[in-house]
N, C-alpha and C positions, 0 to 999 in steps of 0.2 A: 339337719346341718351336715356339712361335709366333714370328712375326717380331719382336715386341717383346722377347722373351727373347733371341733371337739377336742383336739389336742391342745389348742391355745387355751381353751377354757379349763382344761385339766392341768395346765402348766407343765406339759411334757412335750417333747418333740413329736412330730408326726411319725418318725421312725420308731420312737419308743412306744407309741400307742399301737402301731402295727405289730410290734414285738409282743406286747401284752396280749393282743388278740390272737396272734399266732400260737402263743403258749397256753391259750385257754383261760387266761386270767381275766380278760374282759370279753364279753359276748360279742359276736359278730354283728355288724350293722345289717339293716334291711336292704336287700337289693331291689331297686325299683326299675332298673334297666340293665342291659347287658354289661355296661361299663360304668354303672353309677350305683353307689351304695350310700345310704344316709344313716346318720347317727342321731341320738337324742340325749336328753339329760341323764338318762340312766348310764350311758357310756361314760359321760363326764364324771359322774359320781363314783363309778367303779374304778375308773382310771386314777382318780385322786386317792382312793383307798389303797389300790395296788402300790402306787408310788410311796405312800406312807409306810406300808408294810415292808417294802423292799429297801428303800433309801434310808428311812429313819429307824424303822424297827429292826433292820438288818437281817430279815428273813431271806432265805434262798428262794428261788422261783418255785422249787418243789414244795417247800414249807408253806409259802404263800398260797399255792394252789390247794393244798390240803385245808388250810384255814378257810379260804373262800368257799370251798366245797361244803364245809360245815355250815357256813352262814347261809348258803343257798339251799341247803337241805332243810334247815330249820328257821326260815325267815320270821315266823310268827311265834317261835318258842325260844326266847333268849337263853333260858337256862340250859336247854339241850344244845343249842348252838355253842354256848360258852364251853360246856363240857367237851363237846366234840372238837372245838378249836384248841382247847388246852392239850388234848391228846395228840392232835395233828401237829402242834408245835413241838411236841416232844417225841414224835414218832421216829426221828432219825437216831435217837439215843436208845440203844437196847440194854445198856448197862443199868440195872436197877439199883446199884449200890449194894454194899455189904449188908448182911442181915443185921449186924450190930448197929450200923449207922441208921438203917431204916427203923429199927426199934427205938432208937434214941429220938428220931424225928417224930415218930407217932406219939411217943410219950410226951414230948414237948407240946404237940398239938392238943393232946388230951388235957394236960395240965393247964393249957390256955383256955380250955372250955370250948374248943372249936368242934363243930360237927363237920365231918368229912367222910368221903368214901375211901375204901382201901385201895381203889384204883386211881386215886388222884395222882396225876403225874408229878405234882410238887413234892411228893414223898421221895420219889427216886431222884429228882433234881437236887433236893437238899441233902439226901444221903450221899450222893456223889461228891458234893462239896465237902462234907465231913470226911469222906475217904481221902479227898485231896489234901486236907490239912493233916490227916494222920500220916500220909505218905512223906510229909516233911517233918514228922515227929513233933507235931503240935496238936495236942488234944484240946479242942475248943472248950473253954470253961462253961459251966451251966449258966452263969450270969451273962456271958457273952451271947449265948443262944437266946436267953430270955429277953435280952434287949432287942435282938433282931425280931423275935416273935411279936413283941409289943409294937415295934415299928410297922411290921407287916399288917397287924390288925388295924392300926390307924390308917394305913394306906388303903386297905380293903374297904374301910368305911368311907373314905374319900371317893373311891371308885363308885360305890353304890350311890352316894349322894349326887355325883355327876350324872349317873344314869337316870336319876329321878327327874332331871330337867328335860328328858325326852318324853314325848307323849304317844308315839306310835311304836308298836313292837318291832317293826323293821329297823327303825333308827336306834332303838335300844340295843337290838342284837348287834348292829354294826359297831356302835360305840363300845359295847361290852368286849367284843373281840378285838377291835383295833386298839382300844384303850389298854388292853392287857399287853399287847405287843409294844405299843409306844410307851406305856407306863414303865416297862422294864428299862427302856432307854433313858427315860426321864429320871428314874431313881438312880441309875448309874451316873448320870451327869451331875445331879445335885450332890450325890455322895462324894464325888471327887472334889467338888468345891468345898464341902464341909470338912473333908479330910485335910485339905490344905490349911484351913482355918485352925482345926484342932491340933494338927501336927506342929504348927508354928507356935502354939501356946505350950505344947508339951515338950518340944525340943527347940527352944529358942536359939537362934544363931546370933552371935555377937557381931554386929555390923558396925561397931565403932571404929574409928580410924586406928590403924596399927600404931602402937607406941614404940618409940625407938628403944632398942636394947642397950644395956650398960656399955659404955665405951663409944657409942655412936655420937657423931657431932650433931648437935641440935641447931 
């Protein structure tokens, strides 16, 4: 197929697809003549994935490139691709968090019964969050963190259940990596909706008509 058709099938503009190719996010087409290049379903599939990572997942081009490189390096080994992609997504952050926050995060993981590696980038991510709360003089209570850990465990189980619907390793790898990026955005979106619901209950606003004060004519 021509690049225009590939772009249409991927639901991106032709200019955008050329940009993806130029940045190395989508592989180049096969040149069959001096001025003719053809594309196939693999280009369409990759362009859709790139669009999801950039537009929905919010990754930068550099971050998306690292994630896709991890997928390409381990197409038949989902666990390796997932680990590599996790590190690729966190590569831009060099701050590992304070030692006290990292220790608190690992203690939470241990008390939750989780198996994990000391190099898991989630440790640094969570530690930086704890440091952020400390910077505004708010030490997160243990029950607060326990609630988040319980929610994270339920979400992780849902992720794995979704993966089990795929039957070939390449599709599992793609969904595992893309699902991590897109799942972060999904969690944030649903959390904001839930926060509005909970805050309305916790901090009700009196929306009844204003009553006239003493002395006003009714």
